[in-house]
C-alpha positions as CSV (number, residue, x, y, z in Angstrom):
1,M,0.1,-7.1,-16.1
2,K,-1.7,-9.4,-13.6
3,R,1.5,-9.7,-11.5
4,T,1.9,-5.9,-11.4
5,L,-1.7,-5.4,-10.3
6,R,-1.4,-8.1,-7.7
7,Q,1.7,-6.4,-6.3
8,L,0.0,-3.0,-6.2
9,A,-3.0,-4.4,-4.4
10,G,-0.8,-5.6,-1.6
11,Q,0.9,-2.2,-1.1
12,P,-0.2,0.7,1.1
13,P,-1.9,3.5,-0.9
14,V,1.1,5.8,-1.0
15,A,2.6,7.1,-4.2
16,T,6.4,7.3,-4.2
17,P,8.7,7.7,-7.1
18,D,10.4,4.4,-6.1
19,R,7.1,2.4,-6.1
20,L,5.8,3.9,-9.3
21,G,9.3,3.5,-10.9
22,K,9.2,-0.3,-10.1
23,T,5.7,-0.5,-11.6
24,L,7.0,1.3,-14.7
25,D,9.8,-1.2,-15.0
26,Q,7.5,-4.1,-14.7
27,L,5.3,-2.6,-17.5
28,G,8.4,-2.0,-19.6
29,L,8.0,1.8,-19.4
30,H,10.5,4.4,-18.5
31,W,9.9,7.9,-17.1
32,D,12.1,10.9,-16.1
33,V,12.7,10.8,-12.3
34,E,11.7,14.4,-11.8
35,A,8.4,14.0,-13.7
36,L,7.7,10.9,-11.7
37,A,8.2,12.8,-8.5
38,A,5.9,15.5,-9.7
39,L,3.2,12.9,-10.5
40,C,3.6,11.5,-7.0
41,E,3.1,14.9,-5.5
42,H,-0.1,15.3,-7.6
43,I,-1.4,12.0,-6.4
44,D,-0.7,12.8,-2.8
45,D,-2.4,16.2,-3.2
46,L,-5.5,14.5,-4.6
47,A,-5.4,11.9,-1.7
48,R,-5.3,14.7,0.9
49,S,-8.1,16.6,-0.8
50,E,-10.6,14.0,0.1
51,R,-12.0,14.1,-3.4
52,P,-14.2,11.2,-4.2
53,A,-12.1,8.3,-5.5
54,P,-13.6,8.1,-9.0
55,F,-12.9,11.8,-9.6
56,A,-9.4,11.5,-8.1
57,A,-8.6,8.5,-10.3
58,A,-9.8,10.4,-13.4
59,A,-7.6,13.4,-12.5
60,I,-4.6,11.1,-12.0
61,A,-5.2,9.4,-15.4
62,A,-5.7,12.8,-17.1
63,R,-2.4,14.1,-15.6
64,V,-0.5,11.0,-16.7
65,V,-1.9,11.2,-20.3
66,A,-1.1,15.0,-20.3
67,M,2.5,14.4,-19.3
68,R,3.0,11.3,-21.5
69,P,0.3,10.6,-24.0
70,D,2.0,7.3,-24.9
71,Y,1.6,6.0,-21.3
72,E,-2.1,5.3,-21.2
73,L,-1.3,2.0,-19.6
74,L,0.3,3.7,-16.6
75,A,-2.8,6.0,-16.4
76,L,-4.9,2.9,-15.8
77,V,-2.5,1.4,-13.3
78,A,-1.8,4.6,-11.4
79,S,-5.4,5.6,-11.0
C-alpha cells in the first residue's frame, strides 16, 4: 500500500483508466474497464468544478462505494 501511495504522489493529478487500472492491479483489485472509464470522467468533472478538495474527495469516495461496495480501499486511494 505504501508503494502504491508513493507512486500516486509522484503522478500528475489526472485520472485515466490506465492509471487507475495500474493502481487497482497493485492493490489486487479488478474492475470493469467501462466502469473505470466512467469513474475517471466523474473525477475529471469534479476537478473541473473547482469544488473544494475535501468535498470532491468525499464525492469520489461515495461514487466508488456506490459502484463497488467491496472496494472501500480504492475509495480511499482514489480520493
